[in-house]
Wavefront OBJ file of the C-alpha trace (Angstrom):
o trace
v 0.500 0.280 -0.012
v 3.134 2.670 0.177
v 1.877 3.863 -3.685
v -1.607 4.923 -1.665
v -1.594 7.879 0.845
v -3.876 8.576 3.736
v -4.251 12.191 4.035
v -5.772 13.067 7.600
v -7.436 16.726 7.779
v -6.364 17.930 11.681
v -6.541 21.740 10.919
v -9.939 22.137 12.174
v -11.109 24.537 14.722
v -12.658 22.019 16.899
v -15.446 24.696 17.629
v -18.152 22.909 18.683
v -16.101 21.597 21.609
v -16.446 25.043 23.341
v -13.220 25.082 24.327
v -12.179 21.590 24.213
v -9.973 19.422 21.493
v -11.423 16.765 20.433
v -8.553 15.062 18.583
v -7.296 15.344 21.725
v -9.658 13.134 23.957
v -8.402 9.651 24.967
v -9.660 6.879 22.427
v -8.508 3.092 23.643
v -5.968 5.406 26.201
v -4.522 7.497 24.153
v -5.320 11.003 21.902
v -7.860 10.439 19.512
v -5.671 11.764 16.754
v -2.892 9.741 17.209
v -4.813 6.653 17.596
v -6.506 7.714 13.887
v -2.609 8.202 12.550
v -1.705 4.812 13.916
v -4.271 2.937 12.361
v -3.850 4.825 9.554
v -0.193 3.447 9.900
v -0.891 0.193 9.977
v -1.808 -0.043 6.290
v 1.678 0.306 5.565
v 0.280 3.201 3.458
v 1.774 7.171 3.279
v 0.166 9.306 6.341
v 0.107 12.992 6.073
v -1.943 14.599 8.643
v -2.760 18.789 7.827
v -2.901 20.787 11.689
v -3.033 25.068 11.161
v 0.426 24.464 12.257
v 3.617 22.443 13.510
v 3.482 24.188 17.241
v 0.107 23.147 17.367
v -0.802 20.837 20.917
v -2.358 18.794 18.321
v 1.121 18.281 17.031
v 3.002 16.902 19.980
v 0.982 14.338 20.438
v 1.779 12.854 17.180
v 5.756 12.414 18.587
v 7.965 9.457 17.684
v 5.633 8.516 14.948
v 6.262 8.443 11.148
v 3.869 10.483 9.526
v 4.469 13.500 7.373
v 2.834 16.704 9.193
v 1.742 19.428 6.834
v 1.093 22.967 8.010
v -2.297 24.577 7.123
v -2.106 28.346 8.138
v -4.949 29.567 5.916
v -7.209 26.128 8.476
v -10.109 28.896 8.838
v -11.598 29.024 5.647
v -12.316 25.022 6.447
v -12.039 21.238 4.819
v -11.291 22.496 1.251
v -7.871 24.103 2.983
v -6.312 21.397 4.614
v -7.073 19.007 0.816
v -5.681 21.608 -1.458
v -2.385 20.960 0.573
v -2.791 17.252 1.528
v -3.288 16.987 -1.935
v -0.767 18.913 -2.730
v 2.018 17.598 -1.027
v 1.109 14.299 -2.859
v 1.170 15.861 -6.636
v 4.222 17.679 -5.562
v 5.009 20.345 -8.636
v 5.218 18.239 -11.313
v 1.681 17.731 -13.335
v 1.677 13.538 -12.294
v 1.458 12.802 -8.697
v 4.513 11.009 -6.404
v 3.904 7.828 -7.409
v 0.673 7.881 -5.588
v -2.113 5.646 -7.253
v -4.622 7.118 -5.026
v -5.637 8.962 -1.907
v -7.969 7.727 0.938
v -9.169 11.114 3.480
v -9.916 9.389 6.137
v -11.380 11.807 9.108
v -9.780 12.441 12.254
v -13.029 12.638 14.951
v -14.205 8.980 13.927
v -12.874 6.363 16.699
v -14.878 3.406 15.284
v -13.210 3.077 11.780
v -9.772 0.373 12.335
v -7.221 -0.781 10.340
v -9.222 -4.020 8.954
v -11.518 -0.506 7.268
v -9.449 1.143 5.594
v -7.970 -2.070 3.991
v -11.477 -2.947 2.802
v -11.060 0.685 1.027
v -8.352 0.075 -0.309
v -8.820 -3.620 -1.573
v -11.822 -2.860 -3.572
v -9.861 -0.529 -4.965
v -7.251 -2.715 -6.297
v -9.860 -5.157 -6.979
v -11.556 -2.939 -9.971
v -10.196 -2.791 -13.434
v -9.732 1.006 -13.854
v -9.319 3.812 -10.989
v -12.830 3.869 -9.574
v -13.158 5.902 -6.317
v -14.071 4.644 -2.726
v -16.466 5.115 -0.066
v -16.952 3.489 3.263
v -20.671 2.967 4.052
v -22.821 2.053 7.373
v -23.718 -1.677 7.250
v -26.823 -1.152 6.049
v -24.845 0.898 2.776
v -25.675 4.209 4.196
v -22.799 6.659 2.384
v -20.020 7.462 5.185
v -16.051 7.358 5.266
v -13.215 6.818 4.511
v -13.346 7.981 0.687
v -10.306 7.152 -1.355
v -9.818 9.054 -4.549
v -7.656 7.800 -7.262
v -4.393 10.388 -8.291
v -6.869 11.793 -11.623
v -9.261 13.360 -9.006
v -6.020 15.112 -6.964
v -6.399 18.294 -9.273
v -9.664 18.558 -8.280
v -9.365 18.264 -4.833
v -6.901 20.795 -4.736
v -9.424 23.359 -6.311
v -11.964 23.054 -3.539
v -13.251 25.818 -1.604
v -15.113 26.070 1.256
v -15.984 23.840 4.482
v -17.883 20.955 1.853
v -14.373 19.250 1.381
v -14.716 16.690 -1.079
v -18.472 17.038 -1.499
v -18.670 18.166 -5.008
v -15.286 15.461 -6.794
v -17.920 13.220 -5.378
v -20.370 14.450 -7.676
v -18.824 14.829 -10.263
v -17.127 11.058 -10.108
v -20.607 9.472 -9.269
v -20.246 7.422 -12.073
v -17.510 5.728 -10.714
v -17.925 6.292 -7.898
v -18.426 2.530 -5.194
v -19.043 1.382 -1.934
v -17.648 -0.336 0.258
v -20.025 -1.886 3.755
v -18.194 -1.305 6.493
v -19.082 -2.593 10.351
v -21.770 -1.335 12.025
v -21.785 2.212 12.373
v -18.529 2.380 11.521
v -18.392 4.416 8.644
v -21.035 7.153 10.276
v -19.682 8.123 13.521
v -18.464 11.437 13.972
v -18.062 13.154 17.966
v -17.988 16.679 17.225
v -19.211 17.789 20.797
v -19.328 17.144 24.423
v -22.895 15.760 23.533
v -21.696 13.187 21.282
v -19.113 12.299 23.401
v -20.533 11.892 26.340
v -23.514 9.468 24.941
v -20.928 7.370 23.047
v -18.755 7.226 25.914
v -21.769 6.046 27.449
v -21.764 2.777 25.226
v -18.147 2.343 24.786
v -17.572 2.342 28.797
v -14.460 0.351 28.493
v -12.777 2.757 26.892
v -11.085 5.679 29.056
v -12.454 9.164 29.392
v -10.858 12.293 28.278
l 1 2 3 4 5 6 7 8 9 10 11 12 13 14 15 16 17 18 19 20 21 22 23 24 25 26 27 28 29 30 31 32 33 34 35 36 37 38 39 40 41 42 43 44 45 46 47 48 49 50 51 52 53 54 55 56 57 58 59 60 61 62 63 64 65 66 67 68 69 70 71 72 73 74 75 76 77 78 79 80 81 82 83 84 85 86 87 88 89 90 91 92 93 94 95 96 97 98 99 100 101 102 103 104 105 106 107 108 109 110 111 112 113 114 115 116 117 118 119 120 121 122 123 124 125 126 127 128 129 130 131 132 133 134 135 136 137 138 139 140 141 142 143 144 145 146 147 148 149 150 151 152 153 154 155 156 157 158 159 160 161 162 163 164 165 166 167 168 169 170 171 172 173 174 175 176 177 178 179 180 181 182 183 184 185 186 187 188 189 190 191 192 193 194 195 196 197 198 199 200 201 202 203 204 205 206 207 208 209 210
């Protein structure tokens, strides 16, 4: 999987947490962001994490991990800023990607996604004769995350704007979008508010609180 990259956008301000940082909440005994990066690294893919800057507290929880950190000074512009800079690194200065066949966008705030889930999406991509987009879904087929984009989508991803992420790119490529069912609601559970964290923890009492 060395020719597939995983981009973890982690440059957001976590405003809905009302003063707390959702990515520093403790899951599986470690900060969520570190947990997500380790899950991604275990696939064997090259992992890129976008942060507001290299001095941000989130950078400290990634110490010792072989991950590429990309600073996003315009992170106030929304998710699109992270995608433009993360994907831009994969493309480099040339026309063609730096040997990457695809990039998976892995949200940093989805604590139920596992390495096996990411590998299932990657394998679905590898199983196709031609480059396709692959999107994780819940067990009942509801579209969610992660989403894998072939390299020919990189330029379109670098042109996204606002806080809509890559939705426009998905719409423009719906004819070659495929779905990968993941266990339960792994593809849907994201935790953006204190209330969401409290509810999730009440259902996952074996995990340490943040």
